[in-house]
Every structure is written in structure tokens, then in C-alpha cells.
N, C-alpha and C positions, 0 to 999 in steps of 0.2 A: 741144370741148376737154375734158380730164379735169375731173371735179368732185371736190372734196375732201369725203368723207363722214365726218362725226363718228362715233366708235366707238359712241356710245350711240343712234344712229338705227336704228330697226328696218329689216329688209330690205324691199325692194319686195314688194307683194302685189297680184296681179291680182284686182280686185273681182268682175268677171264670172266665173261658175264655168266657162263653156264658151262657145265662139263662137256668137254669134247666138242667145242665150237671151232670149226676151221674156216679160214677166210680165203683160201686159194681161189675158190670159185664162188664165194659169197653164200655158201650154203652150210647147213649144220648136219652133223651126223645124226641120223634119225633111225637107222636100221643097221643091224649086224647079222651076218650069217653065223650059223652054229660053229663054234670052235674059233672064231675070230675075236681079237681083242683090239683095243685102242690104247695108244700111249701119247701123252702130250705133256709139255712143260707148262706149268701154271705159275704165272708171275704174281707176286704179292708186294705191294708197296709198304714201306715202314714195318717190316715184320718184327724187328726187335726181339728175336728169339721165340716168336709165337709158334704154335703147332698148327699145321695145315692138314686137314683130313679130307679124304674122298669117302663119301658115304653112299650107301644104297638103301632104298626104302624096302623094308621087309614087313608086309602088312601095314600096320599103323606106326611102326617104329623105324628109326634110322640106324643102320649097322655100319660101323667103320670098316671099310675095306683096307685102307692104308693111312697111316699117319706119319708126317714128316716134321721134325723139329727144324725150323729154318734158322739160318745164321743171322745174327743181329747186325744186318747191314741196311743201307737205305733202300735198296731194291734187291729182292731175292725171289726164290721160288723153288720148285721141285718138280721132278718127273713123276707122273702118276700113270698107272696102267689099270684099265677097266677090269680086265679078266674076262675069260671066255665063258659063254653060257651055251650049253648043248640043247636045252629045251626051248621051245617057242614061248616067249613071255615078253610082256611090256614092263620094263623096270625103270623106276625113277632114280636119278643120281643127283648129287650136289656136292659142292665143296663147302667146308665149314672150318672156321677158326673158333675154337671154344673160348668162352669167357675166361679172362685172366685177370684176377684182382678186380680193379675198378672198371676194367674195359669189358663191354658187352660182347657177346658172340657176333661173328661176322658170317653171313651166309651168301653163297652165290645163288643165282637163279637155278631152278631145277630143270633137268632135261630128262625126257622120257625116251629111252632107246628100245626099239622093238627088235628083240633077238628072234631070229627065225631059223628053223630047221627045215631044209627042203623036203624031208619026209612028210611034213604036214601040208605041203601044197596040194591043191586040188584044181580041177578044171583047167583054165587057161594058164594059171601060174605053173601047174605041174607040166603041162605041155611045153611051155617056154623053157622051163628049167631042163627038161630032158633034151631040148635042142641045143642049149648052150653049155650044158654040163661038160662035154669033152673039151671045151675051150676056156670057159670061165666058171669053174665049179663053185667058187666062193661068191655067189651073187644072190642078193635078196631080190625077189620079184613081187611087186605090188600090182594089183589089178584095181582100176578105178573106173567109175562112171563118168567122171569129169577130170580132165588133166589138171595138175596143180597150176595155180596162178603163176604167171611168168614163164611158163613152158614155151620154148621156141616153137612157133607155129600156132600158139594159142589154142583156142577151142578145137581147131581142126587137127591138132597133133594126135598121133596114134601111140606114141611112146616117147620116153625121154630117159637118158642115162645120167645119173649123178656121178660125175667124174671124181674119182678118188674114194668113193664110198661103196663100191660094189652094189649099187642099187639101180634097178630098172623098173620104171613105172609103165604099165601097159593099159591102153584103153580097152574096155570090155568088148568093144565092137570087133576085136581081133579073135574072139572066141568062136568056136564052132557054131555056125548059123548066124554069126554077126555080119554086119554090113561090110566090114573090111577084112573078112577072113582070108581073102585071096592074098593079102599082103602080110599075113602072119609070119611066115618064115623070113622074108626079106627084112621086115621091120625089127624082129627080135634079134637076128644076127647082126644087123647094122648097129643096134644099141650095144650089143655085147662087144662089137669092134671098138666102139668109143671107150668102153671100160678098159679094153686091152691097151689102147693108146696111152691113157694116163698111167696105167699100171706099169708099163715098161719104162716110161720116162720118169715118172714120179715128180715131175716139175712142170708147171704150166708153161713157163717161158721157154724152156728147152723144147718141149713138145710142140709148141706153136711155131718156133723158129725152124725146126727141122722139117716139119710137115709142110709149112708154107714154102720152104726152099725147094721142095719137090713138086708141089702141086700149084704153086702160085698163090696170089692173094685172095682169089675168089673161092669161097666155100672149101677151103683146103682140108679142114677137119672132116667134112662130109665126104669129100672125094676119097680121102685115105680110108675112111670107114667103109665106104662102098667097095673099095678094092679088096679089103680084107673080108668083108661079108661075101663077096663073090667067090673068093678063094675058099671060104667055108661052105660053099654050096647054097648060098642064099638067093640066087637068081634062077628063074625058070629057064629051061633049056632054050638056047637061041638068043638070049639076052646077054649084053656085054657092055661094059663101060670102056670106051676107047682110051680114056686118059690113064687107064691102068697099064697100058702097054709100053710106056717109056722105060728105059733101062733103070732109072732111079726109082720109078714107081714100083717096078717089079722087085728091086732090091729092098725097098722099104716094106713092101707087103711080105716078102720072104722073112724079113727080120721080125716083124710084128707077129706073124703066124708062128714063129719059133719062140716067141716070148722075149725078144730082144729089141732094144731101141736101135734105130738106124741113124747114123750120123753122116752127114755129107762130108766129103774130103775137106780138111781144113777147118771144120766146125769148131767154134770156141767151146761148145758144150761136150765135145768128145772127151772121154776120160784120157788122162795122160798116163803114159807108161810109168 
């Protein structure tokens, strides 16, 4: 039913700048594997009974995926789910508050999400997916000529994992005949191990505290990823990381390989009974 809005009340404002923006690691969702969806809470200031819509661009028009009538409180919002897409496609999304009486519509920034089905992979992406599929089957793989700006290792990086987003970016030099082909197996499985780290903990702080407690302050995420990568067969025969041999490192690698988080005795992050 209509809501009476006092004249001195500010117009609604969508707090989230664009659909499915996450800040745990300062990155945005840009890719999704087939069958995967995203869910987030979208905050709106001064909603006063307005309707918040999640919209998808179909051709030149915008279609409403979900609409939620918000409660008339000073700060509110709603949960929205993107919905899964099976086919490989680049799709634009946005949030919208339709015009209501004298108030104009309110739009979020648009976000383009690249839905990817592994069956469409070719070349290096297909090889990499075949390698990690037994461990991380819900992973999007991008192959690039230049690594994204801000990648750890800069221009010399061969790969990077977007923690929390099931995305690995590989440098084209890892392909057959490329300058870094010899590192293909090690690099790909190492990045998949990083995805497993975040997946099992689901929280950056807990992940960092537990892994640091096992491997120490220096390069602890890298060491843990190396141990899991080695467990998955990513090292050439005869190579080995000695720091993987401590009892706690073995216990953590066992847990990560089994898809479980490892918590040190007495850890504040351990689930309570």
C-alpha cells in the first residue's frame, strides 16, 4: 500500500555500488562457473517502503529477476540471489529503485559477470581445468597475455587466484610451447590450493590466523598452498618442501585435502559444540 513520505526525508540511496561487489579481499565478482549463483544483502538508506529490484540486461532491455518491497525504516535492505546460468555468456546486472510519485528512479552501477561453462574451454584453459577438476571443479579459468594490474609478482607472475570467487588467471606462457610450460602443473595446482584455502575457511581472518599459526609469519599462505599442491602431485619427482613435514603442517594439509578447515588446539575460530 502507498507510503506517505515526509518532504524533508532524503531520497532512497542504494548503498552497494554495483551488483555482487565483495570487499573481503578488495575485489569484485567478475566470473561465475556454470551452475553457481551469488547471494548478497543489499543495503538501502531511507527506503520508506520503496521497491528494490535486481535486473538483468536482455538485449537492449532490462528484465527484473527479483523485486523486494522494503520496510519503511531509516536503514533497510534485502537479500538478492543472482541465479545460475549454464551457458557461457557475459551478462550485465544492476539494482534499481523504480520512480515513485515525485521521486525519480535510483540506479546502481552496472556489473558484467562472465558466466563460464568448462565444456567451452580450449587450449591452456582446458588443460588447466582437467588438472584441477578432481579438486576444484567449480572454477573459472582465464588465460591472458598480461597479468591483471596489482597481481602479486607483477608482470613476472604466471598465475593468480581470486580468493572467494573460484577464479584462476593464467599467463599464456604456461601453454604448450610457451616459455614457462615447465611450470604448468606446479603453478596451476598451487593456485587451486589457494582457492581451497578460502573455500574451507570462508573467512579471511580465520584463514590467516590458522595458517599463520602453523607456518609462521613469513609467506604462510604460500607455504600452505605449496604443501597442498605437493599432495596433489604438483611437484616433479624428487622435489619436496621440508616445511610440509611438521605434524601440524601434515594435519593442516590432510584437512585441506579433505575439504575441511584445520583449527589449532584452543583456537578461537574453532566451532563450538
